[in-house]
Structures are given as C-alpha cells and as structure tokens.
C-alpha positions, 0 to 999 in steps of 0.5 A, spaced: 492 830 232 496 828 238 496 835 241 489 835 241 487 828 244 490 828 251 486 822 254 489 815 253 486 811 248 486 804 249 487 799 244 487 791 242 490 788 237 487 782 233 492 779 228 495 771 227 502 774 225 506 775 231 511 780 227 505 784 226 503 784 233 510 786 235 511 791 230 505 795 233 507 794 240 513 798 239 509 803 235 504 804 241 510 804 246 513 810 243 506 814 243 504 818 249 497 817 248 496 810 246 496 804 250 495 797 248 491 793 253 492 786 250 494 783 243 490 776 240 492 771 235 484 770 234 478 773 235 474 768 239 479 770 245 478 777 244 470 776 244 471 773 251 475 778 254 470 784 251 465 781 256 470 784 262 474 789 259 473 794 253 478 798 249 476 804 245 479 801 239 480 794 236 485 793 230 483 787 226 486 783 220 481 780 215 484 773 214 484 770 221 483 763 223 477 760 227 473 767 225 475 772 220 475 779 220 468 780 217 465 776 222 469 779 228 467 786 226 460 784 225 460 781 232 463 787 235 459 792 232 452 788 234 455 787 242 459 793 243 457 798 239 461 803 243 468 800 240 471 803 234 475 798 229 480 799 224 482 794 219 489 793 218 490 788 213 494 786 206 488 786 203 487 792 198 481 789 194 476 794 194 470 790 194 473 788 201 475 795 203 468 797 202 465 791 206 469 792 212 467 800 212 460 798 211 459 793 217 462 797 222 469 799 221 471 806 222 478 805 219 482 801 214 489 801 213 494 797 209 500 793 213 505 797 210 503 803 213 508 808 217 508 808 225 505 815 224 500 813 219 497 808 224 497 813 230 494 818 226 488 813 224 487 811 231 487 818 233 482 820 228 477 814 229 477 816 236 475 823 235 469 820 232 471 820 224 473 815 219 480 814 216 482 810 210 489 809 207 490 815 202 492 810 197 485 806 198 481 812 198 484 815 191 482 808 189 475 808 192 473 815 189 476 813 182 472 806 183 466 810 185 466 814 179 467 808 174 461 804 177 457 811 176 459 811 169 458 804 168 451 803 171 448 809 167 450 805 161 448 798 162 441 796 162 437 790 164 431 788 161 425 786 166 426 779 164 433 779 166 432 783 172 427 777 174 432 772 173 438 776 176 433 777 183 432 769 183 440 768 182 441 773 188 437 768 192 441 762 190 436 759 185 438 754 180 436 754 173 431 749 173 428 753 179 428 759 176 425 756 170 419 753 174 418 760 178 418 764 171 414 759 167 420 758 162 424 753 159 431 751 162 434 753 155 431 760 155 433 761 162 440 759 160 440 763 154 438 769 159 444 767 164 449 767 158 446 774 155 447 777 162 454 774 162 456 777 156 452 784 157 456 785 164 463 782 161 464 777 166 466 769 166 461 766 171 455 767 176 460 769 181 462 775 177 455 776 175 453 777 182 459 781 184 458 786 178 450 787 179 451 788 187 457 793 185 453 797 180 447 797 184 443 795 178 438 792 182 436 798 185 437 803 179 430 804 176 434 807 170 437 800 169 431 796 166 428 797 160 422 793 156 
C-alpha cells in the first residue's frame, strides 16, 4: 500500500513504555510517508495537545496510568471524530479487542507486530479501512461462530431474563427479590441456576457471558 499513499501520514504515539516508543520511532524513521508528530507517556498530555494540533492517526496502548486506552479512545472519538486510532497492545483478550473496535478504534495490533505490519496497518486505516492483526482476526472469527453456536443452544426462561436484566443494572439479591415480589432464597436459587446453565463461576462471569452471547437481545433465547 506504500505505493498507493503518497501523502504524509501524521502519527502520535501514546504508551507508557519508552522502549515501545523508541522502537516505533525507528520504524517511522525508515518510512517514506509516515511522520511522528509526538510521543506521549500518558493520555492526558495528548488530549491537551489535540486542542492545538491533530494527527491523522493515534497509536495507543490499553494499559496506561491516569487514563486507560478505553477511556482515551472514547474521549478522542467524541471530541475529534476525524482522528483514526489503532490499538497497539500486549492484550490479546478477545472481549478487550472487541471493546476497542466497538468504541472507535479502526485497528488493533499486538506489540510483537513486525515493522512492516505496523506500517501496513497505519496505511490501511488511513485509507478508510480497518486493520486487525492476522492472529487476532482468526480468533475473532472463530469466536464469532462459537458464540453463535452457543447462543442457539442456551435458553433462558422469562424469569431468568428478568433476574439477569436486574443483575445487569447492578441490583442486589434483596433488591431483585423486592422488585419481582420473590423471596431472597428464590432469587439466589435462580442466580445459582444461571451460573450452572452458563457454566460460569460468579456474577462477573455471568454478566460477561450473557453480553458475549447476546442472550438478552436474542428473542429465541427465552422460553416459558
């Protein structure tokens, strides 16, 4: 794609590891069409500078002090929708990858990506397309089919969906019991049944699985 894009692509880096910044600087020094405007070790400094100068693309990490990559991505998307973002992270957890892509990132790379792959990702995203690391792309596709298969085999009763909806809104067992006019013991039994049905260990796993499988949005996921 280097031969297609002749315009200079202005990039900023946000990462709290200087070694990563140094490595990316060398990558861009060897690129004919990518220039580094500035590197930052925290997101707050970047947000301050964006008031005066905006890059074409921001490369950002997820795990950072003061403001994490998720909050930074949402802030940039809201305030500067013209800026494109690529996550460059060690995090390969699929729920985190999907989260970053859903909230505004146009690309996702692992930090062990080769220089050529980094340049290709930047050029691809700059050209109004998305770029996801090959390894992650395969995992995402496999996970999508797995989720589709699981969501078609798991059925929640109407009562279970009512309880799940209240759990998602952070209600306690007693609050759920009061709202649904049930006993506390009944609510606890429904919660235990949900954990067993979804094959998870705790409420956090229950919430994650329900959201991943889309069980609250699937009209076929409920039975009487």
